[in-house]
DRENGU-298708 format. One record per residue (C-alpha): residue number from 1; residue in three letters; x, y, z. Coordinates in steps of 0.5 Angstrom, whole numbers, plus 500, padded with zeros to 3 digits. Layout:
N
    n  res   xx   yy   zz
  NUM  ALA    X    Y    Z
...
END
This chain:
814
    n  res   xx   yy   zz
    1  MET  178  390  849
    2  ALA  172  386  851
    3  ILE  175  379  848
    4  ALA  181  380  852
    5  ARG  177  381  859
    6  GLN  173  374  857
    7  VAL  179  370  857
    8  LEU  180  366  863
    9  CYS  186  361  865
   10  LEU  181  355  867
   11  SER  184  348  868
   12  ALA  183  343  862
   13  LEU  179  337  863
   14  LEU  178  331  859
   15  TRP  170  332  857
   16  LEU  166  338  858
   17  PRO  159  336  861
   18  PRO  153  337  857
   19  ALA  150  344  857
   20  ARG  143  344  859
   21  ALA  138  343  854
   22  GLU  133  349  856
   23  PRO  136  356  858
   24  ILE  134  358  865
   25  ARG  129  364  864
   26  TYR  128  370  869
   27  SER  124  377  868
   28  VAL  126  384  871
   29  ALA  123  390  870
   30  GLU  127  396  866
   31  GLU  130  401  870
   32  ALA  131  396  876
   33  GLU  135  399  881
   34  SER  143  396  881
   35  GLY  143  390  886
   36  SER  136  388  885
   37  LEU  134  381  885
   38  VAL  133  377  878
   39  GLY  133  370  881
   40  GLU  136  364  885
   41  LEU  141  362  879
   42  ALA  144  357  884
   43  GLU  138  353  886
   44  ASP  135  353  879
   45  ALA  142  350  876
   46  GLY  142  345  881
   47  LEU  148  348  885
   48  THR  150  350  892
   49  PRO  153  357  893
   50  ALA  159  353  896
   51  GLN  160  350  889
   52  LEU  160  357  885
   53  SER  166  359  889
   54  ALA  170  353  889
   55  ARG  169  353  881
   56  ARG  170  360  880
   57  ALA  163  361  877
   58  ARG  162  367  873
   59  LEU  157  370  868
   60  VAL  159  371  861
   61  SER  155  375  855
   62  GLU  156  375  848
   63  ASP  156  382  847
   64  GLY  161  383  853
   65  ARG  157  388  857
   66  GLN  155  386  864
   67  HIS  148  387  865
   68  PHE  148  382  871
   69  ALA  152  380  877
   70  LEU  153  374  880
   71  GLU  153  374  888
   72  ARG  157  367  889
   73  GLY  156  367  897
   74  SER  148  366  896
   75  GLY  148  364  888
   76  ARG  143  370  886
   77  VAL  143  374  880
   78  LEU  143  381  881
   79  VAL  142  387  877
   80  ALA  149  390  875
   81  GLY  147  397  872
   82  ARG  142  401  869
   83  LEU  137  397  864
   84  ASP  134  401  859
   85  ARG  129  397  855
   86  GLU  129  402  849
   87  GLU  136  403  849
   88  LEU  138  395  849
   89  CYS  132  393  844
   90  GLY  129  399  841
   91  GLN  122  398  839
   92  SER  122  390  839
   93  ALA  116  387  842
   94  THR  120  383  846
   95  CYS  127  384  850
   96  VAL  131  378  852
   97  LEU  138  379  855
   98  PRO  142  372  854
   99  PHE  148  370  858
  100  GLU  152  364  860
  101  LEU  154  362  867
  102  LEU  161  359  866
  103  LEU  164  354  871
  104  SER  171  351  872
  105  ASN  173  344  875
  106  PRO  170  341  871
  107  LEU  168  346  865
  108  GLN  161  347  865
  109  PHE  156  353  863
  110  PHE  148  354  863
  111  ARG  145  358  858
  112  VAL  141  364  862
  113  GLU  136  369  859
  114  VAL  133  375  862
  115  ALA  126  378  859
  116  LEU  127  386  860
  117  GLU  119  388  862
  118  ASP  117  395  859
  119  ILE  115  400  864
  120  ASN  112  407  863
  121  ASP  118  411  863
  122  HIS  117  415  856
  123  SER  112  420  855
  124  PRO  109  421  848
  125  VAL  112  426  843
  126  PHE  110  429  837
  127  PRO  115  430  831
  128  GLU  113  438  832
  129  GLU  112  442  837
  130  HIS  107  447  833
  131  VAL  103  444  827
  132  SER  099  449  822
  133  PHE  094  448  818
  134  LYS  091  452  812
  135  ILE  084  450  811
  136  LEU  079  453  806
  137  GLU  073  456  809
  138  THR  069  452  804
  139  SER  071  445  807
  140  GLU  065  441  808
  141  PRO  064  438  815
  142  GLY  067  431  816
  143  SER  073  433  812
  144  ARG  080  430  815
  145  PHE  086  433  816
  146  PRO  092  428  817
  147  LEU  097  429  823
  148  VAL  103  426  824
  149  VAL  102  421  830
  150  ALA  106  422  837
  151  ARG  112  417  838
  152  ASP  112  413  845
  153  LEU  118  409  846
  154  ASP  115  404  850
  155  ILE  111  398  848
  156  GLY  104  395  849
  157  LEU  099  399  853
  158  ASN  105  404  855
  159  THR  105  407  848
  160  VAL  100  412  846
  161  GLN  093  410  847
  162  THR  088  416  846
  163  TYR  088  423  843
  164  SER  084  429  845
  165  ILE  084  437  844
  166  SER  084  442  849
  167  PRO  081  446  850
  168  GLU  075  443  847
  169  ASN  073  446  840
  170  LYS  067  446  837
  171  TYR  070  446  830
  172  PHE  074  440  830
  173  SER  075  433  833
  174  VAL  081  428  833
  175  SER  080  421  830
  176  TYR  085  416  832
  177  GLY  085  409  828
  178  SER  089  404  825
  179  HIS  089  401  818
  180  SER  094  395  821
  181  GLU  098  394  827
  182  ASN  104  398  825
  183  ASP  100  403  821
  184  ARG  096  408  826
  185  SER  094  415  824
  186  VAL  091  421  827
  187  GLU  087  426  823
  188  LEU  083  432  825
  189  VAL  076  432  823
  190  LEU  072  438  821
  191  GLU  065  438  825
  192  LYS  062  444  822
  193  PRO  063  449  817
  194  LEU  068  454  818
  195  ASP  067  462  817
  196  ARG  073  466  815
  197  GLU  069  472  816
  198  ASP  067  469  823
  199  GLN  074  467  825
  200  GLU  080  467  821
  201  GLU  085  463  826
  202  MET  084  459  832
  203  SER  089  455  836
  204  PHE  088  449  841
  205  SER  093  443  844
  206  LEU  093  436  841
  207  ILE  094  431  847
  208  ALA  097  424  846
  209  VAL  096  420  852
  210  ASP  099  413  853
  211  GLY  096  407  857
  212  GLY  101  407  863
  213  SER  100  407  870
  214  PRO  100  413  871
  215  ALA  099  415  864
  216  ARG  104  420  861
  217  SER  102  425  855
  218  GLY  105  429  850
  219  THR  102  436  847
  220  THR  103  439  840
  221  GLN  100  446  839
  222  VAL  095  446  833
  223  ASN  094  453  829
  224  ILE  088  453  824
  225  ILE  088  458  819
  226  VAL  082  459  815
  227  LEU  083  460  807
  228  ASP  079  462  802
  229  VAL  077  457  796
  230  ASN  083  452  795
  231  ASP  078  446  795
  232  ASN  083  440  793
  233  ALA  089  437  797
  234  PRO  095  434  794
  235  VAL  094  426  793
  236  PHE  100  421  793
  237  THR  100  416  788
  238  GLN  101  411  793
  239  LYS  099  411  800
  240  THR  106  407  802
  241  TYR  112  407  798
  242  VAL  117  401  799
  243  CYS  124  400  797
  244  LYS  130  396  798
  245  VAL  137  399  798
  246  LEU  144  396  799
  247  GLU  147  398  806
  248  ASN  153  399  802
  249  SER  150  404  797
  250  PRO  155  410  797
  251  GLN  153  417  799
  252  GLY  148  421  795
  253  SER  145  415  792
  254  ALA  137  416  790
  255  VAL  133  412  794
  256  LEU  126  413  791
  257  ARG  121  419  788
  258  VAL  115  420  791
  259  VAL  109  423  787
  260  ALA  103  427  789
  261  ALA  098  431  785
  262  ASP  093  437  786
  263  ARG  088  438  781
  264  ASP  088  445  783
  265  THR  092  450  778
  266  GLY  096  456  780
  267  VAL  099  457  786
  268  ASN  094  452  789
  269  GLY  097  447  785
  270  ASP  104  448  786
  271  ILE  106  442  791
  272  THR  112  442  796
  273  TYR  115  436  799
  274  GLU  118  435  806
  275  PHE  120  430  811
  276  SER  115  430  818
  277  GLN  120  426  822
  278  PRO  120  425  829
  279  LEU  125  429  833
  280  SER  129  423  835
  281  GLN  131  422  827
  282  THR  133  429  826
  283  ASP  140  426  824
  284  SER  137  422  818
  285  PRO  141  419  813
  286  PHE  136  421  808
  287  THR  134  428  804
  288  ILE  128  430  800
  289  ASP  128  435  794
  290  SER  123  439  796
  291  ARG  120  440  788
  292  SER  121  433  785
  293  GLY  120  429  791
  294  GLU  126  425  790
  295  ILE  129  422  796
  296  ARG  137  421  797
  297  LEU  142  418  802
  298  THR  146  423  806
  299  LYS  151  417  809
  300  PRO  151  410  808
  301  LEU  146  405  811
  302  ASP  148  400  816
  303  TYR  144  394  816
  304  GLU  147  391  823
  305  ALA  144  398  826
  306  ALA  137  398  823
  307  GLN  134  394  818
  308  SER  129  398  816
  309  HIS  127  406  816
  310  GLU  120  409  816
  311  LEU  119  416  813
  312  SER  113  420  813
  313  VAL  113  425  807
  314  ARG  108  431  807
  315  ALA  106  434  800
  316  THR  103  441  801
  317  ASP  100  445  795
  318  GLY  100  453  795
  319  GLY  093  454  798
  320  GLY  096  450  805
  321  LEU  093  443  803
  322  SER  097  437  805
  323  ALA  097  430  804
  324  ILE  102  425  808
  325  CYS  105  418  805
  326  LYS  109  413  808
  327  VAL  116  411  805
  328  LEU  119  404  808
  329  VAL  126  403  806
  330  GLU  128  396  807
  331  VAL  136  396  808
  332  VAL  139  390  804
  333  ASP  144  386  808
  334  VAL  151  385  804
  335  ASN  157  381  807
  336  ASP  161  387  810
  337  ASN  162  384  817
  338  ALA  167  379  818
  339  PRO  166  373  823
  340  GLU  168  375  830
  341  VAL  171  369  835
  342  VAL  170  371  842
  343  VAL  174  367  847
  344  SER  170  365  853
  345  SER  176  360  856
  346  PHE  183  358  854
  347  SER  188  354  858
  348  SER  196  355  857
  349  PRO  201  352  859
  350  LEU  198  345  858
  351  PRO  202  339  861
  352  GLU  205  335  856
  353  ASN  202  328  859
  354  THR  195  331  858
  355  ALA  190  326  856
  356  PRO  187  326  849
  357  GLY  180  330  849
  358  THR  182  335  854
  359  VAL  179  342  853
  360  VAL  184  347  851
  361  ALA  179  353  849
  362  LEU  172  355  849
  363  PHE  170  360  844
  364  THR  164  362  841
  365  VAL  163  365  833
  366  ARG  158  370  831
  367  ASP  157  375  825
  368  ARG  153  381  825
  369  ASP  150  380  818
  370  SER  144  376  816
  371  GLY  142  370  812
  372  ALA  148  366  808
  373  ASN  152  372  810
  374  GLY  151  370  817
  375  LYS  152  363  817
  376  ILE  159  361  820
  377  SER  164  355  819
  378  CYS  170  354  823
  379  GLY  176  350  821
  380  LEU  183  349  824
  381  GLU  189  349  820
  382  ASP  193  343  824
  383  GLN  189  338  826
  384  LEU  194  333  828
  385  PHE  194  334  835
  386  PHE  188  339  836
  387  SER  181  339  833
  388  LEU  175  343  834
  389  ARG  169  340  837
  390  PRO  162  344  837
  391  ALA  159  344  843
  392  TYR  152  348  844
  393  LYS  149  353  839
  394  ASN  155  357  836
  395  TYR  160  355  841
  396  TYR  166  351  840
  397  GLU  171  347  844
  398  LEU  179  346  842
  399  VAL  181  339  844
  400  THR  187  335  844
  401  VAL  186  329  840
  402  SER  193  325  841
  403  ALA  199  325  846
  404  LEU  203  331  847
  405  ASP  211  331  847
  406  ARG  214  338  850
  407  GLU  221  335  847
  408  GLU  218  334  840
  409  THR  214  341  840
  410  ALA  214  346  846
  411  ARG  209  351  843
  412  TYR  203  350  838
  413  ILE  201  356  835
  414  LEU  194  354  833
  415  ARG  190  358  828
  416  VAL  182  358  828
  417  THR  179  361  822
  418  ALA  172  363  822
  419  ALA  169  364  815
  420  ASP  162  366  813
  421  ALA  158  364  807
  422  GLY  157  370  803
  423  SER  160  372  796
  424  PRO  165  373  797
  425  PRO  166  370  804
  426  LEU  169  374  809
  427  THR  174  370  814
  428  SER  177  372  821
  429  THR  183  368  825
  430  GLN  184  367  832
  431  THR  191  365  834
  432  PHE  191  360  840
  433  THR  199  360  843
  434  VAL  199  353  847
  435  ASP  205  352  851
  436  ILE  207  345  853
  437  SER  209  345  860
  438  ASP  215  340  862
  439  VAL  213  333  865
  440  ASN  219  329  868
  441  ASP  218  323  863
  442  ASN  225  323  860
  443  ALA  231  319  864
  444  PRO  238  322  863
  445  VAL  242  319  857
  446  PHE  250  318  858
  447  ASN  254  320  851
  448  GLN  257  313  852
  449  THR  255  306  853
  450  SER  261  305  858
  451  TYR  267  309  860
  452  THR  274  307  861
  453  MET  279  311  865
  454  TYR  286  310  866
  455  VAL  291  312  872
  456  ARG  298  311  874
  457  GLU  300  308  880
  458  ASN  302  312  886
  459  ASN  298  317  884
  460  VAL  297  324  888
  461  PRO  290  324  892
  462  THR  284  326  889
  463  VAL  287  326  882
  464  PHE  282  327  876
  465  VAL  282  321  871
  466  GLY  276  323  867
  467  ALA  269  325  866
  468  VAL  262  322  865
  469  SER  257  326  861
  470  ALA  249  325  861
  471  ALA  244  329  858
  472  ASP  236  330  860
  473  ALA  231  332  854
  474  ASP  227  335  860
  475  VAL  228  342  862
  476  GLY  228  346  869
  477  LEU  229  341  875
  478  ASN  227  336  870
  479  GLY  233  336  866
  480  LYS  238  338  872
  481  VAL  243  332  872
  482  SER  247  330  878
  483  TYR  252  324  878
  484  SER  253  319  884
  485  LEU  256  313  885
  486  ALA  251  307  885
  487  ALA  250  303  891
  488  VAL  251  296  886
  489  GLN  258  294  885
  490  ALA  260  292  878
  491  ALA  259  284  876
  492  GLU  267  284  874
  493  GLY  273  286  878
  494  PRO  274  288  885
  495  TRP  270  294  887
  496  CYS  274  300  890
  497  SER  272  305  895
  498  CYS  277  310  892
  499  VAL  273  313  886
  500  SER  269  319  887
  501  VAL  265  323  882
  502  ASN  263  330  882
  503  SER  255  331  883
  504  GLU  255  337  879
  505  ASN  260  336  873
  506  GLY  261  328  873
  507  HIS  268  329  874
  508  VAL  271  322  876
  509  PHE  277  323  881
  510  VAL  281  317  885
  511  LEU  282  319  892
  512  ARG  288  315  894
  513  PRO  294  313  891
  514  LEU  294  306  888
  515  ASP  298  300  887
  516  TYR  299  297  881
  517  GLU  301  290  884
  518  ARG  295  290  888
  519  LEU  290  293  884
  520  ARG  290  293  876
  521  GLN  283  295  875
  522  THR  276  296  878
  523  GLU  269  298  876
  524  VAL  264  302  879
  525  THR  257  304  877
  526  VAL  256  312  876
  527  SER  248  314  876
  528  ALA  246  320  873
  529  SER  239  323  876
  530  ASP  235  329  875
  531  ALA  231  333  880
  532  GLY  224  331  877
  533  SER  219  328  882
  534  PRO  220  323  882
  535  PRO  227  323  879
  536  LEU  229  319  873
  537  ARG  236  316  873
  538  ALA  241  312  869
  539  ASN  247  308  870
  540  VAL  253  307  866
  541  SER  259  303  868
  542  VAL  266  306  869
  543  ARG  272  302  868
  544  LEU  278  304  872
  545  VAL  285  301  869
  546  VAL  291  302  873
  547  LEU  298  303  869
  548  ASP  304  300  872
  549  GLU  310  305  874
  550  ASN  317  302  875
  551  ASP  317  302  882
  552  ASN  320  295  884
  553  ALA  327  294  883
  554  PRO  329  287  881
  555  LEU  329  281  886
  556  VAL  335  276  885
  557  LEU  332  269  887
  558  TYR  338  265  885
  559  PRO  344  265  888
  560  GLY  341  267  895
  561  GLN  345  273  897
  562  GLU  344  272  904
  563  SER  347  265  905
  564  SER  353  265  910
  565  PRO  357  263  908
  566  ALA  356  264  900
  567  SER  356  257  896
  568  SER  361  257  890
  569  GLU  360  254  884
  570  LEU  365  248  881
  571  VAL  368  249  875
  572  PRO  373  244  872
  573  VAL  379  247  869
  574  SER  378  243  863
  575  ALA  372  246  861
  576  GLU  371  250  854
  577  ALA  369  257  853
  578  GLY  361  257  853
  579  TYR  361  252  859
  580  LEU  355  254  863
  581  ILE  357  256  870
  582  THR  351  258  873
  583  LYS  344  262  872
  584  VAL  342  268  876
  585  VAL  335  268  877
  586  ALA  331  275  878
  587  VAL  324  277  878
  588  ASP  321  284  878
  589  ALA  314  285  881
  590  ASP  312  291  875
  591  SER  309  289  869
  592  GLY  310  290  861
  593  GLN  317  293  859
  594  ASN  318  295  867
  595  SER  319  288  868
  596  TRP  324  286  862
  597  LEU  330  284  866
  598  SER  337  285  863
  599  TYR  344  282  866
  600  HIS  350  285  866
  601  LEU  357  283  869
  602  LEU  359  289  873
  603  ARG  365  286  876
  604  ALA  369  280  876
  605  SER  376  277  879
  606  GLU  378  276  872
  607  PRO  373  280  867
  608  GLY  376  276  861
  609  LEU  374  270  864
  610  PHE  366  270  864
  611  THR  361  273  860
  612  VAL  353  274  862
  613  GLY  347  273  858
  614  VAL  344  279  857
  615  HIS  337  276  857
  616  SER  338  269  860
  617  GLY  342  271  866
  618  GLU  347  265  864
  619  VAL  354  266  867
  620  ARG  359  262  862
  621  LEU  366  262  861
  622  ARG  368  267  856
  623  ARG  375  263  854
  624  PRO  378  256  857
  625  VAL  381  256  864
  626  THR  389  257  864
  627  GLU  394  256  870
  628  ARG  394  263  871
  629  ASP  387  264  873
  630  SER  386  264  881
  631  VAL  382  258  884
  632  ARG  377  262  887
  633  GLN  373  267  882
  634  LYS  368  272  885
  635  LEU  363  276  880
  636  LEU  358  281  881
  637  VAL  352  281  876
  638  LEU  348  287  875
  639  VAL  340  286  874
  640  ARG  337  292  871
  641  ASP  329  293  869
  642  ASN  327  296  863
  643  GLY  323  302  866
  644  LYS  324  309  866
  645  PRO  328  311  870
  646  PRO  331  304  870
  647  LEU  332  300  877
  648  SER  337  295  879
  649  ALA  340  290  883
  650  THR  346  286  884
  651  ALA  348  278  885
  652  ALA  354  276  888
  653  VAL  357  269  885
  654  SER  363  265  887
  655  ALA  366  260  883
  656  LEU  372  255  884
  657  LEU  376  253  879
  658  LEU  378  245  880
  659  LYS  382  240  876
  660  ASP  378  234  879
  661  LEU  372  232  884
  662  SER  378  231  889
  663  ASP  378  239  890
  664  VAL  371  240  892
  665  ARG  370  244  899
  666  LEU  364  243  902
  667  PRO  361  250  904
  668  GLY  363  253  910
  669  HIS  370  250  910
  670  GLY  376  255  908
  671  SER  381  254  904
  672  PRO  386  249  906
  673  ALA  393  251  908
  674  PRO  398  248  902
  675  GLU  401  243  907
  676  ASP  394  240  908
  677  GLN  392  239  901
  678  GLY  395  232  900
  679  GLY  391  229  905
  680  SER  384  233  903
  681  LEU  385  231  896
  682  THR  384  224  899
  683  THR  378  225  903
  684  TYR  375  228  897
  685  LEU  376  222  893
  686  ILE  373  218  898
  687  ILE  367  222  898
  688  ALA  366  222  891
  689  LEU  366  215  891
  690  VAL  361  215  896
  691  CYS  357  220  892
  692  VAL  357  216  886
  693  SER  354  210  889
  694  LEU  349  214  893
  695  LEU  347  217  886
  696  PHE  345  210  883
  697  LEU  341  208  889
  698  VAL  337  215  889
  699  SER  336  214  881
  700  THR  333  207  883
  701  ALA  328  211  888
  702  LEU  327  216  883
  703  PHE  324  211  878
  704  VAL  319  208  884
  705  ALA  317  215  886
  706  ARG  316  217  879
  707  LYS  310  212  878
  708  VAL  307  214  885
  709  CYS  307  221  883
  710  LYS  305  220  876
  711  ARG  310  224  873
  712  LYS  314  223  866
  713  GLU  320  219  866
  714  LEU  326  222  868
  715  LYS  333  220  864
  716  ALA  338  215  867
  717  GLY  342  219  872
  718  HIS  338  224  874
  719  VAL  336  226  881
  720  LEU  329  228  883
  721  TYR  329  233  889
  722  GLY  323  233  894
  723  ALA  318  239  893
  724  ASP  317  239  900
  725  ASN  324  241  901
  726  LEU  323  246  896
  727  GLN  317  250  900
  728  SER  321  250  906
  729  GLY  327  253  903
  730  LEU  323  258  899
  731  ALA  319  261  905
  732  ASP  322  268  904
  733  GLY  322  268  897
  734  ALA  315  266  897
  735  ALA  313  272  901
  736  ALA  317  277  897
  737  GLY  314  275  890
  738  SER  307  273  893
  739  LEU  307  266  889
  740  PRO  300  263  888
  741  ARG  303  255  889
  742  ALA  309  251  889
  743  TYR  311  246  884
  744  CYS  316  240  883
  745  TYR  321  241  878
  746  GLU  327  237  875
  747  ILE  334  239  877
  748  SER  339  235  873
  749  LEU  347  235  875
  750  THR  352  232  870
  751  THR  356  227  874
  752  GLY  361  227  869
  753  SER  363  234  869
  754  GLY  363  235  877
  755  ASN  360  242  876
  756  SER  354  245  879
  757  GLU  350  245  872
  758  PHE  342  245  873
  759  LYS  337  244  868
  760  PHE  330  247  870
  761  LEU  324  244  867
  762  LYS  316  246  866
  763  PRO  312  244  872
  764  ILE  310  236  871
  765  LEU  303  236  874
  766  PRO  301  244  875
  767  SER  294  242  877
  768  VAL  296  236  883
  769  PRO  297  239  889
  770  PRO  305  239  892
  771  GLN  307  232  894
  772  HIS  313  230  897
  773  CYS  318  226  892
  774  ALA  322  221  896
  775  VAL  330  222  896
  776  GLY  333  216  900
  777  GLN  330  211  905
  778  GLY  331  215  911
  779  PRO  334  221  915
  780  GLU  341  218  914
  781  ASP  340  220  906
  782  GLU  338  227  908
  783  GLN  344  228  912
  784  HIS  349  226  906
  785  PHE  346  230  900
  786  PRO  345  237  899
  787  ARG  338  239  897
  788  VAL  336  244  892
  789  SER  329  247  893
  790  VAL  325  252  888
  791  SER  319  255  888
  792  THR  315  259  882
  793  GLU  309  261  880
  794  ASP  305  259  873
  795  THR  306  265  869
  796  ALA  308  265  862
  797  PRO  311  259  859
  798  ASP  318  258  858
  799  ASN  323  253  854
  800  PRO  323  246  858
  801  GLY  330  247  858
  802  THR  331  253  862
  803  LEU  328  257  867
  804  SER  327  264  866
  805  ALA  328  270  871
  806  GLY  320  271  871
  807  HIS  319  264  874
  808  PHE  323  264  880
  809  ASN  322  267  887
  810  SER  327  263  891
  811  LEU  332  258  890
  812  SER  337  255  896
  813  PHE  342  250  898
  814  ASN  341  246  904
END
């Protein structure tokens, strides 16, 4: 189709440059050879040939026919094919072929008009090759006999200028004149009387000659028959008949009736009517009744094909006399042609970042009707994002009026409606489908603001722990999301290099086994980036929480299991049931229920004599001591955590059942033989007296040390031991438990009972660095008194009267 051939995909620009006010005009002779020069269009338009090539210049005509070609290399306009002025413009006095020079980047056009000059390429043609006249011999000289003029399709001087008779005839001459510019007539003039008896019939040629150079001519043969006595020719009531006919009148409709009268009677007064039509109008849409002179339509008329029709009607009587009249039929236009929309350029797809005011399409509208029926108005259904803007004459631009967003609307279907002003109006619709191409204007968006993932410690390498997901509203490469770990570290918590993310699907993996006791949680930043240019990205925080596994067995802090020889707890035989012998202290590096410890008596010399607190680890007497009980008792305490499966450790505890303090044996000495027990008892009593005295002195020294260390007052009879000794005694325990800092603790020994009962209190000054608490005045004091050192970490608070298993890492005696 002609419209489809005109559609070009041009780059959409912000503004269309203004068109030239006056068209560029050229002239060329018709029938010029193909390739003939019409004009230097590039020079006249102010352009260079290089610009024509760069801006893809082309010629566009309204009717879609390409009569001319543009030579881009030189900027010249050439004849593209045969140009026949009579075919293109008919009998019009002027013949102008308009077209547009259309340029891209930026969009611009120039109006060009080429006047087609007539050449003498047609000869005059008579309607009939033979014309016969029957003339009465009584006709007077000067009588005139009308002829149908010869038709010449050329115009101006190239049309018929003169008529002549050949060979010369003494009876007749030819008269050629005009009543008006468009009403010319040719008549035979009788120069001398006819004599039927002298010459009954005569023939000659009537020659029509035009004014071209060289001149062309046409000939018709005229035959004269001399008749007797018919002295009145028919006479029409009007020389010219004019009527108007609607172009949509159906076939067979009456146009008008011509009437001619003859004053003769009889056969000489009988009139018949016929058309004297040119040869080119043999397919006439009219017919005439030979008897009545009524003219009717043989087919509907078309105003757009011919706005008027000129007919010649001859009336002939029975004697051979005739008359000719002219019938001018004016075709009245009706609104039978809908407007046409011819697209010159159209750009699709359109980037979504196209600026408002960009020209999307350039088109022209036309209507073959005339008057109000040919007046056209254009409208656009949806003017929210696009609008129509008049450009030049009947040209319109389809432009953007607001920003476009492909994510909201990826395709616009725009319907431009052209309507004429007829009654009823006719409309036509041109649909423009504008696809919006994607621009990378949307960053990926995660489906969560942050992610929390969990992994159990001691995991297998490259274990999958979760996935992040981000979506991008763009399409194609602009919407393809890839994942990576961001270079920035999280603000909180340590950064771990053990985390990896799959770039395609966002799956998060832990690359190596983790240890809950070393790393409890970490935070990384995952970046989602699209493949646009430049790429857009978004970050999200991923918190990885390590879940504890029961992979640490309980660690017994007290009593020490590696001391050699093992210390024994002193238990007076007078102790009642529930007497506290000692307390097993243990810790577990795990957390949660995996660190909940329970204590159980696994084995004992006298199982019924002792009991162990399940949760406290306190070893107490189940019943009073009897004489049947052995002096030395050994117990094995099982410490078990609450994990699944549970892990456990054992603690060995020794106890000496003594009647009084004289029975005390220092650590490292074996049991005396029966014969030495008397002397040993005396020694024990002496040592006990010395200890009581020293205890008094130590209590006084502790009171002074309390002032120095700014601690709470101790109850009378309490003994305070140095924290420096605690640190030295718990070196191994600190290494095993990773305790953050050491504290001084109060340890009370009940002197009256003679046993080793300890009371562990909360830290006195947790914010004060470890200080030495003096015991005695010199090295001699350190040699005579045992020391107890305890180290702990400030974890959960406990009761001030007891020390739970979670507080101690080590406890030792010196």
